[in-house]
C-alpha positions in Angstrom: 88.8 35.4 -21.7 86.0 32.8 -21.5 87.1 29.3 -20.6 85.1 26.5 -22.2 85.5 23.0 -20.7 84.2 19.7 -22.0 81.5 18.1 -19.9 82.8 14.8 -18.4 80.1 12.9 -20.1 81.0 14.3 -23.5 84.7 13.5 -22.8 83.8 9.9 -21.8 81.7 9.3 -24.9 84.0 11.2 -27.3 85.1 9.4 -30.4 87.5 9.9 -33.3 86.3 9.0 -36.7 88.5 6.6 -38.5 86.4 6.3 -41.7 84.0 3.6 -43.0 81.9 3.7 -39.8 85.0 3.0 -37.5 85.7 5.1 -34.5 88.4 5.2 -31.8 87.7 5.9 -28.2 89.2 5.7 -24.7 87.8 4.8 -21.3 87.6 7.5 -18.7 88.5 6.9 -15.0 85.7 9.1 -13.8 83.1 6.6 -15.1 84.7 3.5 -13.8 82.5 0.8 -12.2 83.6 -2.1 -10.0 84.9 -3.9 -13.1 85.4 -1.8 -16.2 83.4 1.2 -17.1 79.8 2.0 -16.0 77.6 0.0 -18.3 75.5 3.1 -19.0 78.5 5.0 -20.4 79.4 2.1 -22.6 75.8 2.0 -24.0 75.9 5.8 -24.5 79.3 5.6 -26.4 78.0 2.8 -28.7 74.9 4.8 -29.5 77.0 8.0 -30.1 78.9 6.2 -32.8 75.7 5.8 -34.8 74.4 9.3 -33.8 77.4 11.0 -35.2 77.6 9.0 -38.3 76.5 11.0 -41.4 74.6 7.9 -42.7 72.3 8.0 -39.7 68.5 8.4 -40.3 66.4 10.3 -37.8 66.5 9.6 -34.1 66.9 6.4 -32.0 63.9 4.3 -31.1 65.6 1.3 -29.5 69.1 0.3 -28.4 70.1 -3.2 -27.2 73.6 -3.6 -25.7 75.1 -7.0 -25.0 78.0 -7.0 -22.6 80.1 -9.9 -24.0 83.1 -9.4 -21.8 84.8 -6.8 -19.5 86.0 -3.5 -21.1 89.6 -2.9 -19.9 90.9 0.6 -19.0 92.4 2.1 -22.2 91.7 2.5 -25.9 89.0 0.7 -27.8 87.5 0.8 -31.4 83.9 0.9 -32.4 82.5 -0.3 -35.8 79.0 1.1 -36.5 77.2 0.0 -39.7 73.7 0.5 -40.9 72.6 -2.8 -42.2 69.2 -1.8 -43.6 67.4 1.5 -44.2 63.6 1.5 -44.8 61.1 4.3 -45.3 60.5 4.7 -41.6 63.3 2.9 -39.8 67.1 2.2 -40.0 68.8 -0.7 -38.4 72.4 -0.7 -37.1 74.9 -3.2 -35.8 77.5 -1.7 -33.5 80.6 -3.5 -32.1 83.2 -2.5 -29.6 86.6 -4.2 -29.7 89.9 -4.1 -27.7 93.0 -5.6 -29.0 91.0 -7.4 -31.7 88.6 -9.0 -29.3 84.9 -8.2 -29.0 83.9 -6.8 -25.7 80.4 -5.4 -26.5 77.9 -5.7 -29.2 74.7 -3.6 -29.9 71.8 -3.2 -32.2 70.1 0.1 -32.7 66.9 1.2 -34.4 66.4 4.7 -35.6 63.1 5.9 -36.9 61.1 8.8 -38.3 58.6 9.9 -35.8 55.4 11.3 -37.2 52.0 12.6 -36.0 49.9 9.7 -34.9 47.4 8.6 -32.3 49.1 7.9 -28.9 48.5 6.9 -25.4 50.6 6.2 -22.3 49.1 3.3 -20.2 51.7 3.3 -17.4 51.8 6.1 -14.9 54.7 7.7 -12.9 54.9 6.9 -9.2 53.4 9.5 -6.9 56.5 11.2 -5.3 57.6 14.5 -3.7 59.1 17.0 -6.1 62.9 16.8 -6.6 63.3 20.0 -4.6 61.7 18.3 -1.6 64.0 15.2 -1.7 67.6 15.7 -0.3 70.5 14.8 -2.5 72.2 11.5 -1.6 75.9 11.9 -1.1 77.8 9.6 -3.5 80.0 7.1 -1.6 83.0 7.7 -3.8 83.1 4.2 -5.1 82.4 3.2 -7.7 83.6 6.4 -9.4 80.7 6.7 -11.9 78.3 7.6 -9.1 79.9 11.0 -8.8 78.7 12.0 -12.2 75.0 11.9 -11.2 73.0 13.9 -8.7 70.7 11.4 -7.1 67.7 12.1 -4.8 66.3 8.8 -3.6 62.6 8.5 -2.7 62.9 4.8 -1.9 65.4 1.9 -2.4 68.5 3.9 -2.1 72.2 2.8 -1.7 71.9 1.8 1.9 72.8 -1.8 1.0 76.4 -0.5 1.2 75.8 -0.5 5.0 76.7 -4.0 6.3 73.8 -3.8 8.7 71.2 -2.9 6.1 69.5 -6.3 5.9 67.3 -7.9 3.3 64.3 -6.0 1.7 60.9 -7.4 0.8 61.1 -6.0 -2.8 63.7 -4.4 -5.1 62.0 -1.2 -6.0 64.1 2.0 -6.4 62.6 5.4 -7.1 64.7 8.5 -7.5 65.2 11.9 -9.1 68.4 12.0 -11.1 70.4 14.1 -13.5 73.9 14.6 -14.7 76.4 16.2 -12.4 77.4 18.9 -13.4 74.1 19.6 -15.1 74.1 18.9 -18.8 71.4 19.2 -21.5 69.5 15.9 -22.0 70.0 14.1 -25.3 69.6 10.5 -26.5 73.1 9.4 -25.4 72.7 10.8 -21.9 69.2 9.2 -21.7 70.8 5.8 -22.7 73.2 6.1 -19.8 70.5 7.2 -17.4 68.5 4.1 -18.1 71.4 2.1 -16.3 71.8 4.2 -13.2 70.0 1.8 -11.0 72.0 -0.4 -8.7 71.8 -4.2 -9.3 68.4 -5.2 -7.8 69.9 -8.3 -6.1 72.1 -6.1 -3.9 68.9 -4.1 -2.7 67.0 -7.4 -2.0 69.9 -9.0 -0.1 71.1 -5.8 1.6 74.7 -6.5 0.7 77.2 -6.3 -2.0 77.4 -9.3 -4.3 79.2 -9.9 -7.6 76.8 -8.8 -10.4 76.9 -7.5 -13.9 74.6 -6.6 -16.8 74.5 -9.1 -19.6 72.0 -7.4 -21.9 70.3 -4.0 -21.7 67.6 -2.7 -24.0 66.3 0.9 -23.9 63.3 2.1 -25.7 63.2 5.9 -26.4 59.7 7.3 -26.3 60.7 11.0 -26.2 61.3 12.9 -29.4 64.1 15.5 -29.7 61.7 18.4 -28.8 60.7 16.8 -25.5 64.4 16.1 -24.7 65.3 19.7 -25.3 62.5 20.9 -23.0 63.6 18.6 -20.2 66.0 20.8 -18.1 65.2 19.5 -14.6 65.9 16.2 -12.8 64.1 13.2 -14.3 62.2 10.6 -12.3 63.4 7.0 -12.5 61.9 3.8 -11.0 63.1 0.3 -11.4 62.4 -3.2 -10.0 63.3 -6.8 -10.6 60.7 -9.4 -11.6 62.5 -12.7 -11.0 65.7 -13.9 -9.4 67.0 -17.4 -10.1 69.8 -19.6 -11.3 72.3 -16.8 -11.2 70.3 -14.2 -13.3 67.7 -11.7 -12.7 65.7 -9.3 -14.9 65.0 -5.6 -14.3 62.6 -3.1 -15.7 62.8 0.7 -15.4 61.1 3.8 -16.6 62.2 7.4 -16.9 59.9 10.4 -16.7 60.0 14.1 -16.8 58.8 16.1 -13.9 55.6 16.8 -15.8 54.9 13.2 -16.1 56.0 12.6 -19.7 57.4 9.1 -20.3 61.0 9.5 -21.7 62.2 5.9 -21.9 61.7 2.4 -20.6 64.5 -0.2 -20.3 64.8 -3.9 -19.6 67.9 -5.8 -18.7 69.1 -9.2 -17.6 71.9 -9.4 -15.0 74.3 -12.1 -13.9 75.0 -12.5 -10.2 76.6 -14.7 -7.6 74.9 -15.0 -4.2 
């Protein structure tokens, strides 16, 4: 007899339809962060609500998630509503609540991709192949790290070492994929856009209180390219400015062949 198990990612982002664009879900301990769930899994869950809605048009182009407050362990509800549908785009407002209180809001744009002129002006960093970079052992805390295989080229998690010291910049570059391996889709890509440690910790070389306030991911890959991406993807991220308790971060995600999958931008609150 063949045993079929649900991938941890699909379990964590799984939702039960309640009707009228409303969904019920539950946090998973395996994706816990220092406070509440890993932000990437929250973003992926919100996107999944619209992706699985029968009113959804085409594929996602952009997702902005605003973390209004901590998500507690336990049940939550999501309300996902298309607010306008045009010939080429469809706009959604998505809200997560717990006990009647808003924890997270999001806007998503879906769009019909078509044949058109294109060009990618940014280039991926020159790095060894994933096979030539050793896997970094997850520290065990926070729990969500165990769900990803990470191979750091630069800017790894050595800030967890109390003797790491400050760095001159905040750049991280790594090969990453789901653990266990899972086919890449838009929900997984939304989560992967947030796998980078808070840049302030890398700069200071120590743990400090920090949390994403707003995260925007732009999806450049079409469904065909996602289906063809079966290996680790290359991610790189860095901050641009730290000050007054907030910093911003930009990131890009690439296939091993050098195709740009997604870019993301976020602003993060910190105390240091």
